[in-house]
Structure formats: structure tokens, C-alpha cells
C-alpha positions in Angstrom: 234.5 259.9 54.0 235.2 259.1 57.7 232.7 257.7 60.2 229.5 259.7 60.7 229.1 261.0 64.2 226.4 259.2 66.2 226.3 256.2 63.8 227.8 252.7 64.0 229.4 251.9 60.7 230.2 248.5 59.3 233.5 246.8 60.4 234.5 243.4 58.9 236.1 242.4 62.2 233.9 241.0 65.0 232.1 243.6 67.1 232.9 244.1 70.7 230.3 245.2 73.3 232.4 248.3 74.0 232.1 249.4 70.5 228.4 250.0 70.8 228.3 251.5 74.2 226.0 254.5 74.3 226.0 254.6 70.5 223.1 254.7 68.0 223.0 251.7 65.6 220.7 250.0 63.1 219.0 246.5 63.2 221.3 245.0 60.5 224.3 246.0 62.5 222.8 244.1 65.5 222.3 241.1 63.3 225.9 241.4 62.1 227.1 241.5 65.7 225.0 238.4 66.6 226.5 236.5 63.7 230.2 237.4 64.4 230.4 237.6 68.2 231.9 235.0 70.4 229.7 232.4 72.1 230.3 234.0 75.4 228.9 237.4 74.2 225.9 236.0 72.3 223.4 236.3 75.2 224.6 239.9 75.8 224.0 240.8 72.2 220.6 239.2 72.2 219.5 241.2 75.3 220.9 244.3 73.7 218.9 243.6 70.5 215.8 243.0 72.6 216.1 246.3 74.4 216.8 248.3 71.2 214.7 246.6 68.5 212.2 243.9 69.9 211.0 243.2 66.4 214.3 242.0 65.2 213.7 238.5 66.6 212.8 237.0 63.2 216.0 238.3 61.6 218.0 237.1 64.5 216.3 233.6 64.3 217.2 233.3 60.7 220.8 234.6 61.3 221.4 232.1 64.1 220.3 229.1 62.1 221.5 229.9 58.6 224.6 232.0 59.3 225.8 231.0 62.7 224.9 227.3 62.3 222.7 227.0 65.4 220.0 224.3 65.4 216.5 225.6 64.8 215.2 224.4 68.2 218.3 225.7 70.0 218.0 229.1 68.3 214.3 229.2 69.1 214.9 228.5 72.8 217.8 230.9 73.1 215.8 233.8 71.7 212.8 232.9 73.9 215.2 232.7 76.9 216.5 236.2 76.0 213.0 237.5 76.3 211.8 237.6 72.7 208.1 236.6 72.0 208.8 233.5 69.8 205.9 231.7 67.9 204.8 230.1 64.7 205.5 233.2 62.7 209.2 232.8 63.3 209.0 229.2 62.2 207.4 230.4 59.0 210.7 232.1 58.2 212.5 228.8 58.3 210.1 227.5 55.6 210.8 230.5 53.4 213.8 230.9 51.0 216.7 232.7 52.6 216.8 236.5 51.9 219.4 238.0 49.7 222.3 239.1 51.9 223.5 242.7 51.9 226.6 243.5 50.0 228.7 243.9 53.1 227.2 240.7 54.6 228.8 238.6 51.9 232.1 239.1 53.7 230.8 237.6 57.0 232.0 234.1 57.9 229.0 231.6 57.7 228.7 228.1 59.1 226.6 225.5 57.2 223.1 225.1 58.6 222.8 222.0 60.8 220.9 218.9 59.6 217.3 218.7 60.9 216.9 216.8 64.1 214.1 215.3 66.2 213.9 218.4 68.4 213.3 220.6 65.4 210.2 218.6 64.3 208.9 218.3 67.9 209.1 222.1 68.0 207.2 222.4 64.7 204.6 220.0 66.0 204.0 222.3 69.0 203.1 225.2 66.7 201.6 223.0 63.9 198.1 224.4 64.0 199.2 228.0 63.4 201.5 227.3 60.5 200.5 228.1 56.9 199.8 225.3 54.4 203.0 226.1 52.5 205.1 225.9 55.6 203.4 222.7 56.6 204.2 221.1 53.3 207.9 222.1 53.6 208.3 220.9 57.2 206.4 217.6 56.3 208.8 216.8 53.5 211.7 217.6 55.7 210.3 215.3 58.4 210.0 212.4 56.0 213.6 213.1 54.7 214.9 213.1 58.2 213.0 209.9 59.1 214.3 208.1 56.0 217.9 209.1 56.8 220.3 207.2 59.1 219.7 209.8 61.8 216.0 209.0 62.1 216.3 205.2 62.0 216.4 204.7 65.7 213.6 207.1 66.7 211.1 205.5 69.1 207.8 204.6 67.6 205.9 206.6 70.2 207.8 209.8 69.2 207.1 209.2 65.6 203.4 208.7 66.3 203.4 212.1 68.1 204.8 213.6 64.9 202.0 212.2 62.8 200.5 215.6 62.1 203.8 216.7 60.6 204.7 213.8 58.3 201.1 212.9 57.4 200.7 216.3 55.7 203.3 215.5 53.0 202.0 214.8 49.6 202.9 211.2 48.7 205.5 211.2 45.9 208.0 208.6 44.9 210.9 211.0 45.8 209.7 211.5 49.3 208.8 207.9 50.1 210.2 206.1 53.2 212.0 202.7 52.8 209.8 199.8 53.9 212.2 199.0 56.8 211.2 202.3 58.5 207.6 201.1 58.8 208.5 197.8 60.6 208.4 197.3 64.3 206.3 200.4 65.1 203.3 198.5 66.6 200.9 201.3 65.8 197.1 201.0 65.6 195.8 199.9 62.2 194.5 203.4 61.2 197.9 205.0 61.9 199.7 202.2 60.1 197.6 202.5 57.0 198.1 206.3 57.0 201.9 205.7 57.2 201.9 203.2 54.3 200.8 206.0 52.0 204.3 207.5 52.6 206.2 204.2 52.3 207.9 203.0 49.1 205.7 199.9 48.6 207.5 199.0 45.4 210.7 198.1 47.3 211.5 195.1 49.5 208.3 194.8 51.4 208.6 191.2 52.6 209.4 192.0 56.2 206.7 194.7 56.3 204.0 192.5 54.8 204.9 189.6 57.1 204.5 191.8 60.2 201.2 193.4 59.0 199.7 190.0 58.1 200.7 188.6 61.5 198.9 191.5 63.1 196.0 191.1 60.7 196.4 194.8 59.8 196.6 194.5 56.0 193.2 194.8 54.1 192.8 193.0 50.8 191.8 196.2 49.0 195.0 198.0 50.1 197.2 195.0 49.0 195.4 194.9 45.6 196.3 198.6 45.0 200.0 198.1 45.5 202.0 195.5 43.4 204.9 195.7 45.8 202.7 194.5 48.7 201.6 191.6 46.5 205.3 190.7 45.8 206.0 190.8 49.6 203.0 188.5 50.3 204.2 186.1 47.6 207.5 185.8 49.4 206.5 185.5 53.1 203.0 184.1 52.7 202.6 182.5 49.3 199.6 180.4 50.3 197.8 183.5 51.4 198.7 185.5 48.3 197.8 182.7 45.9 194.4 182.2 47.6 193.7 185.9 47.3 194.9 186.0 43.8 192.7 183.1 42.6 189.7 184.5 44.5 190.0 187.8 42.7 190.6 189.8 45.8 194.0 190.9 44.5 195.2 191.1 40.9 198.5 191.7 39.2 198.2 194.5 36.6 201.0 194.9 34.1 203.4 193.1 36.4 207.2 193.5 36.2 209.3 190.6 35.1 210.4 189.5 38.6 206.9 189.8 40.0 205.4 187.7 37.2 208.0 185.0 37.7 207.4 185.1 41.5 203.7 184.7 41.1 204.0 181.8 38.6 206.3 179.9 41.0 204.0 180.6 43.9 201.0 179.3 42.0 202.9 176.1 41.2 204.1 175.5 44.8 200.8 176.3 46.5 198.9 173.6 44.5 195.6 175.4 45.0 192.2 173.9 44.3 191.3 175.0 40.8 187.7 175.8 40.9 185.9 177.6 38.1 186.4 180.9 39.8 190.1 180.1 40.3 190.5 179.2 36.6 188.9 182.5 35.7 191.3 184.5 37.7 194.2 182.4 36.5 193.2 183.4 33.0 193.3 187.0 34.1 196.9 186.5 35.3 197.9 184.9 32.1 196.4 187.8 30.1 198.4 190.3 32.1 201.6 188.5 31.0 201.0 190.1 27.6 202.6 193.3 29.1 205.8 191.3 30.0 208.4 191.1 27.3 208.5 187.6 25.9 212.2 187.8 25.0 213.4 187.7 28.6 214.7 185.1 30.9 211.8 185.6 33.3 209.2 184.6 30.7 211.3 181.6 29.7 211.4 180.6 33.4 207.6 181.0 33.7 207.0 178.1 31.3 207.7 175.3 33.8 205.6 176.5 36.7 202.6 177.6 34.6 202.4 174.5 32.5 202.7 172.3 35.7 199.7 174.2 37.0 197.8 173.9 33.7 198.4 170.2 33.6 196.1 169.8 36.6 193.1 171.2 34.7 190.7 169.2 32.5 191.5 169.5 28.7 188.5 171.7 28.0 189.5 174.2 30.7 193.2 174.3 30.1 193.0 174.6 26.2 192.0 178.3 26.1 194.5 179.2 28.8 197.3 177.3 27.0 196.4 179.1 23.8 196.6 182.5 25.4 199.9 181.6 27.0 201.6 180.2 24.0 201.0 183.2 21.8 203.5 185.2 23.9 206.3 182.9 22.8 205.6 183.2 19.1 206.6 186.5 17.3 204.5 188.2 14.7 206.6 186.6 12.0 205.8 183.1 13.3 209.3 182.4 14.8 210.1 181.6 18.3 210.8 184.3 20.9 214.3 184.3 22.3 215.5 184.6 25.9 219.0 185.4 27.3 219.5 182.7 30.0 222.4 183.2 32.4 225.1 180.7 32.2 226.8 178.8 35.0 230.3 179.8 36.3 231.9 176.9 34.4 230.1 177.8 31.2 231.1 181.5 31.5 234.7 180.5 32.1 234.7 178.4 29.0 232.9 180.7 26.6 233.5 184.1 28.1 229.8 185.1 27.8 227.4 185.5 30.7 224.2 184.4 28.8 223.1 182.1 26.1 220.3 182.5 23.7 217.4 180.1 24.1 214.3 179.6 22.1 211.4 180.1 24.6 208.8 178.3 22.4 210.9 175.2 22.5 210.8 175.2 26.3 207.0 175.7 26.2 206.5 173.0 23.6 208.7 170.5 25.4 207.0 171.1 28.7 203.5 170.8 27.1 204.3 167.4 25.5 204.0 165.9 29.0 200.3 166.4 29.2 198.8 168.0 26.0 196.7 165.8 23.8 196.5 165.8 20.0 193.1 167.5 20.1 194.6 170.4 22.2 197.6 170.7 19.8 195.7 170.8 16.5 192.0 170.5 17.3 191.4 173.6 19.4 194.9 175.0 18.6 195.9 175.4 22.3 199.5 175.8 21.2 200.3 178.5 18.6 202.1 177.1 15.6 205.7 178.3 15.5 206.7 178.1 11.9 210.5 178.5 12.4 212.9 177.6 15.1 215.9 175.2 15.2 214.5 172.1 16.9 216.9 170.3 19.1 217.3 166.5 18.6 216.1 165.8 22.1 212.8 167.6 21.4 212.4 165.7 18.2 212.8 162.4 20.0 210.2 163.3 22.6 207.8 164.6 20.0 208.0 161.3 18.1 207.3 159.4 21.3 204.4 161.7 22.0 202.9 161.1 18.5 203.2 157.3 18.8 201.4 157.6 22.1 198.6 159.7 20.7 198.1 157.4 17.7 197.1 154.6 20.2 194.2 156.8 21.3 191.0 157.5 19.3 191.7 160.5 17.0 189.9 162.3 14.3 191.4 162.3 10.8 191.0 166.1 10.7 193.4 166.3 13.7 195.8 163.9 12.1 195.7 166.0 8.9 196.5 169.2 10.9 199.4 167.3 12.5 200.8 166.4 9.2 200.3 169.9 7.8 201.3 172.2 10.6 203.7 170.3 12.9 205.5 167.4 11.2 207.2 169.7 8.6 208.3 172.1 11.3 209.5 169.7 14.0 210.8 166.6 12.1 213.7 165.8 9.9 212.6 164.3 6.5 213.2 160.6 7.5 211.4 161.1 10.8 208.6 162.9 9.1 208.0 160.2 6.6 208.1 157.6 9.4 205.5 159.4 11.4 203.3 160.0 8.3 203.2 156.3 7.7 202.1 155.7 11.2 199.3 158.2 10.8 198.3 156.4 7.6 198.2 153.1 9.5 196.0 154.7 12.1 193.6 156.5 9.8 193.2 153.8 7.1 191.6 156.3 4.8 192.1 157.1 1.2 191.0 160.7 1.5 193.4 161.2 4.4 196.2 159.6 2.5 195.8 161.9 -0.5 195.3 165.1 1.6 198.2 164.5 3.8 200.6 163.4 1.0 200.7 167.0 -0.4 202.4 168.8 2.6 204.5 165.7 3.4 205.8 165.4 -0.1 206.6 169.2 -0.2 208.5 169.0 3.0 210.4 165.8 2.1 211.9 167.2 -1.1 209.1 168.3 -3.5 208.0 166.6 -6.7 211.4 164.9 -7.4 211.3 162.9 -4.1 209.9 159.4 -4.7 209.3 158.2 -1.2 205.8 159.6 -0.7 204.4 158.6 -4.2 206.0 155.1 -3.9 204.1 154.6 -0.6 200.8 155.6 -2.2 201.5 153.2 -5.2 202.0 150.3 -2.8 198.8 151.1 -1.0 196.9 151.2 -4.4 198.4 147.8 -5.4 197.2 146.3 -2.1 193.7 147.5 -2.9 192.8 144.6 -5.2 189.1 145.5 -5.5 189.5 149.3 -5.9 186.7 151.0 -7.8 187.4 152.7 -11.1 186.7 156.1 -9.6 189.1 155.5 -6.7 191.9 154.2 -8.9 191.6 157.0 -11.4 191.5 159.6 -8.7 194.7 158.3 -7.0 196.6 157.9 -10.4 195.5 161.5 -11.4 196.9 162.8 -8.1 200.2 161.0 -8.6 200.4 162.2 -12.2 200.1 165.9 -11.2 202.0 165.7 -7.9 205.0 163.5 -9.0 205.2 163.4 -12.8 208.7 161.9 -13.0 207.8 159.1 -10.7 204.6 158.4 -12.5 206.2 158.3 -15.9 208.8 155.9 -14.6 206.4 153.7 -12.6 203.6 153.5 -15.2 204.1 155.0 -18.6 204.5 158.3 -20.4 201.4 157.7 -22.4 199.3 157.2 -19.4 200.9 160.3 -17.7 200.1 162.4 -20.8 196.5 161.2 -20.7 196.0 162.0 -17.0 198.0 165.2 -17.0 195.4 166.7 -19.5 192.7 166.3 -16.9 192.3 168.9 -14.1 194.1 168.0 -10.9 192.1 166.2 -8.3 191.5 168.2 -5.2 191.1 165.6 -2.5 188.5 166.3 0.2 189.0 164.8 3.6 186.2 162.6 5.0 186.2 163.2 8.8 186.2 160.0 10.7 187.5 158.4 13.9 190.5 156.1 13.8 190.2 152.4 14.8 192.3 153.2 17.9 189.0 154.1 19.5 188.1 150.4 20.1 187.2 150.1 23.8 186.9 147.2 26.2 183.5 146.2 24.8 185.1 145.6 21.4 182.8 148.2 19.7 184.6 150.6 17.3 183.5 154.2 17.4 181.5 155.2 14.3 182.7 157.7 11.7 181.0 160.9 10.9 177.5 160.3 9.4 177.0 156.8 10.9 173.7 156.4 12.7 175.0 154.2 15.5 178.0 153.7 17.7 178.2 150.0 16.7 179.6 150.5 13.2 181.0 153.0 10.7 179.0 154.7 8.1 179.0 153.5 4.5 181.0 156.5 3.4 183.8 155.7 5.9 183.9 152.1 4.8 184.1 153.1 1.1 186.9 155.5 2.0 188.9 152.9 3.9 192.1 151.4 2.9 191.2 147.7 2.2 187.5 148.5 2.3 186.7 144.8 2.2 188.5 144.2 5.5 186.8 147.3 7.0 183.3 145.9 6.0 184.1 142.5 7.5 185.2 144.2 10.7 182.0 146.2 10.9 179.8 143.2 10.2 181.6 141.3 13.0 181.0 144.2 15.4 177.2 144.0 14.6 176.8 140.2 14.7 173.6 140.4 16.7 171.9 142.9 14.5 169.4 140.5 13.1 168.3 139.6 16.6 168.3 142.9 18.5 166.7 144.9 15.6 166.9 148.3 17.2 166.0 151.6 15.5 169.7 152.6 15.3 170.7 149.3 13.8 168.0 149.6 11.1 169.3 153.1 10.2 172.9 151.7 10.0 171.6 148.8 7.8 169.8 151.3 5.5 173.0 153.3 5.2 175.1 150.3 4.3 172.7 148.9 1.7 172.2 152.2 -0.1 175.7 153.7 0.4 178.2 150.8 0.1 180.0 150.4 -3.2 178.8 147.4 -5.2 182.3 145.9 -5.4 182.2 145.2 -1.6 179.2 142.8 -2.1 181.1 140.5 -4.5 182.3 138.4 -1.5 179.9 135.5 -1.1 180.1 135.5 2.7 179.3 139.3 2.8 176.3 138.8 0.5 175.0 135.9 2.6 175.4 138.0 5.8 173.4 140.9 4.4 170.8 138.5 3.1 170.3 137.0 6.5 169.9 140.4 8.1 167.4 141.6 5.4 165.4 138.4 5.6 164.7 139.0 9.3 161.4 140.6 10.4 161.9 144.3 11.0 159.3 146.7 12.3 159.3 149.1 9.3 158.2 146.7 6.5 157.8 149.4 3.8 161.4 150.6 4.3 162.6 147.0 4.6 161.0 146.2 1.2 162.8 149.1 -0.4 166.1 147.9 1.1 165.7 144.4 -0.2 164.9 145.8 -3.7 168.1 147.9 -3.6 170.2 145.0 -2.4 168.9 142.7 -5.2 169.8 145.3 -7.8 173.4 145.4 -6.4 173.6 141.6 -6.5 172.4 141.8 -10.1 175.4 144.1 -10.9 177.7 141.7 -9.1 176.3 138.8 -11.0 176.8 140.4 -14.4 180.4 141.5 -13.5 181.4 138.2 -12.0 179.3 136.0 -14.3 178.0 134.3 -11.2 174.3 134.7 -10.2 174.3 132.3 -7.3 174.2 135.0 -4.6 171.3 136.8 -6.4 169.3 133.6 -6.9 169.8 132.6 -3.2 168.7 136.0 -1.9 165.6 136.3 -4.2 164.5 132.7 -3.3 164.9 133.3 0.5 163.8 136.9 1.0 160.1 137.3 1.9 160.1 141.1 1.7 160.6 141.7 -2.0 158.0 144.2 -3.5 155.7 143.3 -6.3 153.8 140.4 -4.7 155.2 137.1 -5.9 158.9 136.5 -6.7 158.1 135.9 -10.4 156.2 139.2 -10.5 159.2 140.9 -8.9 161.6 139.4 -11.4 159.4 140.3 -14.4 158.4 143.8 -13.4 161.3 145.1 -11.4 164.6 143.2 -11.6 164.8 142.2 -15.3 164.0 145.7 -16.7 167.1 146.9 -14.9 169.5 144.6 -16.9 170.8 147.4 -19.2 171.6 149.7 -16.3 173.1 146.9 -14.3 175.2 145.8 -17.2 176.7 149.3 -17.6 177.4 149.4 -13.9 179.0 145.9 -14.1 181.2 147.0 -17.0 182.4 150.0 -15.0 183.1 147.8 -11.9 185.0 145.3 -14.1 187.1 148.1 -15.6 188.0 149.4 -12.1 189.0 146.0 -10.9 191.1 145.1 -13.8 192.6 148.5 -14.6 
């Protein structure tokens, strides 16, 4: 079991040169000696190894770096100085996993391998062309790791540029990315800079990097568009440049993060860009991308103010679709408002102990939109999504009421006013405030169909069938309508009987309620028209739907008006020169009035005389004029039988030169007198309506 003669056995203690004198030994024993010897004897052992086994250089190179703790470049130079033929093949060993140590080598003392240094990678760069792809990838990753560390922070840019073959070979992954600060201050050519940016973490703080590259004009639009982090840096250091590129479509935000979305929204507001059609298109793309941002966040709540400030500069027809797309992010699928956790101030945190407070994001959106949105945008094109449930603050209710009163001073369509009463007043207003605003809409619309249609949702929101405020208002309006037709009066009473039975029985009678309740409920149909607030500087009221001219309302609108007699007098005053100008549009309006107005409206003597003066004038279409005069004389006959006063009829027949049938006697005998039974029935119906 003793030592074999002529062989050098393993000894745990360090070898001494005298122990191997004139002895036969193996390569691993030489490696063991190189690892354990003193620094003064290292060169001697290397020369001994060279003279005995020249091919042991690779094992010695690995042992020096991994076991003795010598830097790679120092070990390479020391072996080359000892006479070994060092090259790329030895560097390949450093890129390979360390070999499994022999059992006896586990007892050897080992020093940790030194950290990579600049000299190591400069050595690798000298032999780069002869290295394998696997080794290149390992050395490239190591070079990027060394550059990103504190050791590589102060490396001169010229040296780093010489190492480009090494670090540029690395595969760009997020784990091996350089911080953006490492790419600043290099002053490289554009091609080398762009090659480096592929290995930089462009999702970090890129403000300084983007500012430097833009100053050198070394940042192409296409490269910025492909990296959201560069866009964020540009929005910080050069917001005007970023906004111009964003609205030109040269860069785009795709599924932006919360902070980036808020940053872009604030930059768009502060830049005050010119909103051309192309800019509006790309602004819409940005708003569409906000769909990927969670609405229940503080960032989305903070985006409201800058985005709406920007949309307020657009014309209504352009901002309405953008506002509609934006508002849907603040309404949940159940119709309630999205919530946001807004940070509290230091004083608020000290008082409550909580860092955030829950805020309804839709209320912020709605409150900001009230500054510029019109009633047509709110309910006509549905620019704002309807939020069916959220606790409205008193301040928002006050501003909403002021906004409604301002809108009622402008020309509005009754369809929009009905949508306001149906969708928004019950959600936003308290019962008393809702009733007050509803009465203001009635005053603006002056329409029976609007009154009946809007009373249904308002009554339901105010308290249901047992609440008497809404039916009492309708009853007062009906009593003011002294000359209401039988059909109008019966329709209103039937609606009251079905909608508010308790009030109807108390206000009228139980017998009348029983009679009307047996009839099917009346389904009111809204007649679209424009409110009287549309009167302009010329004094001409805008026509309702179906009117052939802008000078007056149609007959259907006049019949549907509250106090239709006043509405007719107002329209006749607006067309005072009709019998002189005699345009085609005025003749169409006259035809609509004569054939469509209810007969009860002609009972006024002055109205009949005004129509008689217009019809007695010479119009170009004589045949149509003759038919109009015949229709007008029939209505005067009904009025005469109902009022027992034929003076208006006699005056018109005596004056009118356009009656058909030849002479006036022939007209009376052949056309007017045979209509007495029909006219008498119509007069009885009118008398029943007026006296009911």
C-alpha cells in the first residue's frame, strides 16, 4: 500500500519543486501542483509542465482561472509567457461548463473566480473570429452583464465601440438588457447607436437617452414607433415633437400602460396642436387604445380632464363620436359608474388613516363634459354613455341644472328633450329638481305630445301613480286650453285615468274614471318639432318637421301646440307679407295650413279674416288656389254651425274671386249647401270638445 516506485503519488499538502525532481508524474499531478503552489513557484511549475506535457495548457488555463482565482486575461498571458501556444481554443474552455473534479481534487483549496473585466473582453475580441457560435453567445452575454454592472459604468465609449463585435452578438432578451443610462454620452455614429439600442431596456427611464438622440437627430420615427418606452421618453423631454408625430400617425401607442396613457393625454392637452382631419383620426386611434387600460384606476380618472379639454376644441360633429368612444370606458357592463382609487393628501390621510378614496370616474367625465357638450351631443348622437346608477354629488346636480337651463335657451328638438327627460333627469336629479326641470322643458316644447310622452318617466321617477304633482300639472295645462278639441281632451283624460287613477277619481269623478278606464290606454306618439327658442335675429321661427318653409310651423305642429290659438297667431305674424311675396314655399305652407289646421282654430274672427285676405290674393296656381278656397269655406261653414254665427263665412264667400262652380250662387247651391249634414256633424263634435 506504500508509494509505487517511479510514480508521484497524491499528497494533500502543497507540492515542492524538490518533490518532483527526476521523478515520473502524470498531467493531473502537474495541474494539482500549479493550483497549490506558492506564487513565487508558479512560473517554475508552468515551465516544468511545458517541458513535460505541452498539451496540458488548456487544463492549466482552466485551473488558473477557476481554482486559483487568476483573471482570464492574466492566466492567458502567463501561460503564453511561459511558452505555451495559446489561442481561441483555450478561450473556448472558458465558455464551457467546468469539468467534474477528481475525487482527490475536492480536497484542494479553491479561490472564487474573479469577476469579468475589460481586459477579459478585449482578449476575447482579439480571437473573436475563431470562436464558435456557442462561445460567442456566452461571451456576449457576459459582456453585456459586465457593462450593465457598476464596474463597466465608466468604460470609455471608444473602448466599448471596439467591443461591438462581442456585445452585438448577444440575443436581445429582457434579462440581458442594458439600463438606458449606459447608452447616454457615447457619441457614436447613428448605425452603431441603433445597433446598441437593440440591447437597451427601452421600457425603462429613457428620457435622457431620447433627449440626447433627438438632439443629434439620430432617432428615426419608425424605431420610436416600435418601442413604447421611447415614446414615453419623448413625451417627457420633447412633448411637442411626440404629439406632432402621434397625431401625424408616425408613432402610435399600442395597449399603453397606465402611466404612459396619462402622460400622453397630458401632453396632448398642453401641446395645443392643430386638430386637422388627420389629427382627429389619429386622436381617435389613441382613444380606442385606452380600451386596454383598466377604467377602475386613478390614471383613467386623471385622463378625463386633459382629454375633454382637447375634445372641447373640436366641432360638435367631430368630437361627438370621440366622446362616445371615450365615455364607454367609464361605464361598466351593468350600467354603473367605474370606480377609481384616488390618492389622498397628507392631511386627509392623517385624519382618516386611509391612503386613497373611492371616486366615481363617470361623474368626473360628466362634470367636465358639461362645460362644452350640447344637448344634441348628450342625447341626440349619444356622445355620452348613459350611466344608470351612481350617487350624484349635490355640486354636479347644481351644474347640471344650470346646463339644462342654458340649453333650453337654444333651439332644441323635442326628440332630444324627451330623451333628456327619459334617460338623464331620473338619474341625475332629486324629485323636486326633476319636476322643476321637466316644467322648464314643457315651457320650451309647448307640445301636447311631448307633455304626455315625457310625463310617463317623470311620474315614475317622482313617486309612481300615487304622486299627484305630475298629473296636477297636466290638468292645469288642459284647463288653460279653452278651445281644446274633443279628441285632444279625451286623449289627455284617458292618459290621466290610466296613469294616475287616484288623482283622476279625486279631481274629476269615479264614474268618469270607470268609463275611461274601460278604454285601452292611450299610447302617446311624439311629434318631432323644434322649440321656439330657435327664433333668430330676423324674428323668424324655425319650422317644425313637415313644414314646407322656414317662415312658419306646419299645421301638425300648430295643432299639437299648447295654446294652439296663440301658436297660430304667432305664425301668422311671422308670415305677414305672404299675400304680397307669394313664393312657392309660402303657397305650400298656406296649403298645409288650410287643409291641416283644426277647424276650432278658425273660430277667431281675426284669424278667419287673415286667411280670407291671403286666399283672395292672386296666386300663380289658380286650380290649387280654387281647391283651397273651397276647403276653407267648408271649415267656415262648420264654424258657423257650431258658433251660430255665419258672418265670417258670408264675408269670405262674398269677397273671394277664386271659388269653384262659376258664380257664387252656383257655388252655394251645388257645393256648399249639400255639405250641411256633414258640417253639422263636425260642428256638433267641435261643440262637444269645447264644452266638455
